[in-house]
N, C-alpha and C positions, 0 to 999 in steps of 0.2 A: 429707308434705306436708298433715297433717288437724293439726296441731299448729301449724297459723296466723294468726295473728290481724290482721286490717284495720281500719284506720279509715276509715270515707268522710266527708268532709267537705262538706257545701251546704249554701245556705243559705235552703233552707226543705223541707218534709217535706209540706207543705199540699198534699193532689191538684190544688186549685185553681189553685196556678203553674204546671202544664202537666207537659211531656214530662219535665225532668230529673228529679222526683220521680220518673217513674213506673219514667225507667230505673234510677236508684238500688236501687229497689225488686227487678224484676228481677234487676241484675246479685248481688245482696246472696241472693236469692230461689238462681240458680245457686251462689253460691261455697256459701253455707251447706251447700248437698245433698252439698255436697263435703268435707260436713265441718269444712268455714272457718269462726270467729267473726268476727262481723262486727259494726263500733258504728257507728253514725253518729252523728254530731258537727254542731251543726242550730244557728242563730237561731232556733227557737218559743220560744213564749211556755211553758213547762212543764204549762199545763193546756188546752193547747189543745185543742178537744175531739177534732181526729185523730187525736190523741196517744193517747187512749181508745182509741182501737178498732184500732190495728194491732197487729201480734204483732211487729215491729223492736224490738231495745234502740237506743231513738235517745235522746242526751243534749242535751235539748235547754237552753243555756246562759240561752236570753232575747232578746229580742226587740231587733235592733241599731238603731240610734238615725242619723237621715239615711238618704237613699237608700241611700246604700255600706253601711250597714248595720252602722255602727262599734258594737263589743262588747268593753270589756275584758277581758272576761271570757275571748273564744275567748284571750287569752293568757297567762293564769294559767292555764288549761287545760295550753293544750299547752304550755307548759314541764314542766307535773309529769307529763304524761302520754304524751306521741309516744314517750317509747324503751317503752312496753307494747305495742307494736304492730312486727309485721315489716315492714308496706307501709303507704300512706298514699295514697289517691287525693282529690285536691280535683274537685270536678266545678264549674265553671262559672267565668269571669274576672267580672274588673271591680268585683269587690266587696268590705267589709274581709278577708273570709278571705282571700284571694290576699294582702294584704301583713304579715296576722298570722302565716300558715307560709311565710314567705319570712324576715319577723324573726325567729323564731322560734327557729325547724330550721335553716331552707339558708341563711344568710347566711355563717353562720358552720363550716359542718356538713362533718366528713372523713367524705366523700367512699363508705369502708368504715365506719362503722358506723348502725347500724341504726334510723330507718325508712327504705326505699325509700321515693322521693314520687315519682308519677305526678301528673298532672296529663291532664282528659275534660274538654275547653271546651266540649262539646256545642254545637255548630255558631258559637258564638261569637265566632269569629276569621273568619266569611262574609266576605265584601264588602260582600255587603247591606248588613248593620246600619250601616255607614262611606256606604253611598251612598245610602240609601233617604231619599227626602225625610220630612222632618218627626222626622228624626233629627238633626239639625245638630250641634245642643247637644249630645247622646249622642256623635257623632262627635269629636265634640273633645275634649269630657272624656275616650274612651278613648285616642284619640293620644298626652291629657297621662299617664295612668296607666299606658299601655303602656313608655312613657320612663322614668318613675320603676321601674314595681314589678311589670309583669309580666313582661315581656320578663328581666327576673333570674332571677323564676322559674321561667318556660320554662327558661330557661340552667343552672340551676340542677338540676333537677328530674334524675331518674333518666331520665322518657322524658315523653313523650304519648301517649295512646290516645283512638283518634278510631273513630266509629259505623262509621263503610264508606272506601272509597277516598277520593270526589269531595271528604268534609272534609278527609282530612287533606291532598288538592291544595289546596285553597280558601286552607285554612289559613295557610300560606306566603302567601298576595299580599298583603293589606293593612297588614303591619306590618314595620318593618325595625329593629332588625336580629332577625333570626327565627334560633335559634340551640337548637332541639331538640338533646341528648345524640341521642335514641332514637324512633324512632315506631312505633305496631304498630295497625291494626284491625281491633278484638277485637267490630265490630258490637251487637245486642241480641238478645237469643232471648228469646222468649215462650214460657211455660211453658202447651204444647197441654193438659195434663191436667187444666187449670184453668177450660179452655175446654168448652163445650156447644156440638156440631155436629150433634146428630142431629135437624138442621129441615131440609126438603127442599129445594131450589131452589126460585122465587120464591113468592109469597103464597097465600094460603087460595086464592082462586082462579085460581092456576095462572099469573095476568100477571106479565113482566116489569117491572120499574121498574130505574131506576137511582138512586143512593145519594150522599150528599157527609153526611161525618158529621164536624165536629169542630165546633172556635169559629166562628161566627157573625165572623169577622175580618177586616179589608183585607187582613194577610201573607194568606189563606187562598184570594185568589181569589174567590168568590162569586159576586162582581159581573160577571165574566168567564162561568163558567157558566149563570148567568139571561140575560148577554145573549147568550152563542153557541146557549143550548137556546130562546130564542124565537124567534133565528134560524133556527133548521135546523124547528124543530115548522110553520114557514110552508110549508115545503116539503114534508117525509114527515111521514106519520106517525112518531112515534118512545112507546117508552117512557114509560111516568111517571116524573117525577123526582122524588126525594124528600128534602129538604134538611133534616137535624138537627143539632143541637146547642143549645152556650146562643149566648148574645148576639144576642137576637133584640131585646131591651131597650136597646140599646147605638144610638149617635148613626145606627152603620154598619149593621146589624140593621137599620134603622129606614128605610134607606135601602136596604135589598133587598126591603122587605116589598112598601115600594113601587115598584120594579123589579118584584118576581113581576107585583103588578097582576091580582090574582083569578083569575092564569090559571088553571085549572081541572085542567091535569095538573102543575100543580108542590105537591104537599106540602111544608109547614112544618110541624117538632114542634122540642121543645125539646129538652134533652139526655136520652140516653136509658142505663140504664146496667143492666150484670150481664145475663142474658138478657135481657132484651129487647133489647139493645145485640146479643148476638149472633145472633138470629135475623134481625134486622134486616139486620145482614152476609152471613147466611148465604145469605137467599132474592133477596137483590143478584142482576142480573144482572152488571151493572158499578160499583165502585166506585172515586168520580172525587175525586180532591183536585189541582186547580189552584193550589196555591201557590206564591207570586213568591220565598219562600223555606223551603225545610223540609232542617233538617239531615238526618232519617233516617226522621220518621213512620213511628210507632209504628202510627198507624190504619190506613197501608196492608201491614204486615206482619200485621196481625192479617184485613186481609182475603184475604191472601193463605193465612195458618193454614185458612182458613173456603174455601179455593177457590172465589174471586169474584176474579175478573181487573179489572184498578185501570188508570185513564187517568190520570195522572200529567203534569205538566213538567217539562219539565229544570231544572228549580227546586230541585226534589224531589232529594237529593243520593244515591238510590239507582235512577237511574233508568236508569240503564245495568246494572246485576241485573238489574232485569225487562224491560229489550227484550234480555239477551244469552239469557235464556231464555223468551222468548215469552210472558211470563205478563202481558202488558198492551203499553198504548200508549203514548204519550209524545209530548205537544205543546211546540211550543214556549210562551213564558210573555204569551203573548195572544189575544183571544178569539177573533180570524180560524184561526186555530191550530187554537185549540180546537173552535171549529164544525167544520171540517175531520176530525177525528181523530171526532169524533162521530158526525159522517155514517159513516167508515168502519168504527166499528163497527158499525154500526146496520145497513152493507151483507153484515155476517158469515155466510156460512151458519151453522147451527144445529153443524153436525161442526165448525166450525170455530173456534163461543164454546166446545163439549165439551174441545176440545184445549187450547182454553186455560187453560180451570177445570181441569184434571188442572196444565195447567206451573206454575200456581201455586201450588198444592201440595206440589209437589217441590220449588221451591224453596225456597219455606219449609223442608222438610227437610234440602235440602241448606244453607243458609246464617242462618238465620232463628231456628232452634229452641233452645231454650232450653241443652242442651245443649252446642252447636256454640259459641254466644257463651260459655259458661263454659269451656269448655277453651278457648279462641282466647284471653280474659284469661288464666287462669294460666299458660298459655306465655310470656306479656307477661310479668307483672309476677314470676313466679318463674324465670326464664330465672336461667342463672347466668353471672356476671360474665366 
């Protein structure tokens, strides 16, 4: 198996683009530890600063044109090199790479020929994106593109790869016909060896705090958290709330600053990275992600890794795994439910919170370690016909 060679196709490997980039980094790291060679084909500027810092083998073909990311170089490259690989994984949908992959390889492929082709949508088939306000134009675009390209791509590919069971369930809802040959849940795992975890719980003054860490964006439900926290704090004493992440200078971020309204017990900080991030997560009593939609939530797994319990909504697709393991609590996607769950956590006895911390770490070890997710992926893509 160590002679296998994989190609990962992704729109961009810019870390600023978010979760898909991080997922590809983690997936390839796990495979590399199994002596499997990985190339990443992206539509990035070859001179982009983030490419100078990576250790990954990224083949950057140049920026695509239009929001669709049209790049004719992709067609030429795939035609010339695709048979060099045992397996190709397309990460994401709705952009030109989907069409190029279908047109150059899948449309006339004999299914006994290599490479095998898998599609990993990373939540892009979630019904949320067809229903959310402000996405009407993109929703109609998706319908058109589904009929012309992506439904054929998925039907022709060897299979689809999902990060969790809920993502697989939701993917079958928004578009018809939906006819994948095979579907597998492969998860995404974190590399615990690269994470610094020797931080004591709570901060230097031994005071507990609750933490949101992520983009200050409407989809993340930051307004729900601020509103719920302010309502509850009028009735009971609460730990400090720390809200950390990029986006405070956006229109939504400015609205959140106004909503906080100089509340002394709410602390806002910009993006944190490296050991500062791990310290912030490790010392939190509770990690909160009240998203309206979250395919997987890598930050949630980061919290579990640090033995930090989580409070998420039922729109974060791994909520069932969290509840089954008693590694945190789950609210519905509204402010009142979030307020109730914050209150529920605040009333827990110290012994209950300690048990939930232990469950959080155990859940990570059992389901979300890099070793576990890598094995699931290899089982899926290297299975015999």
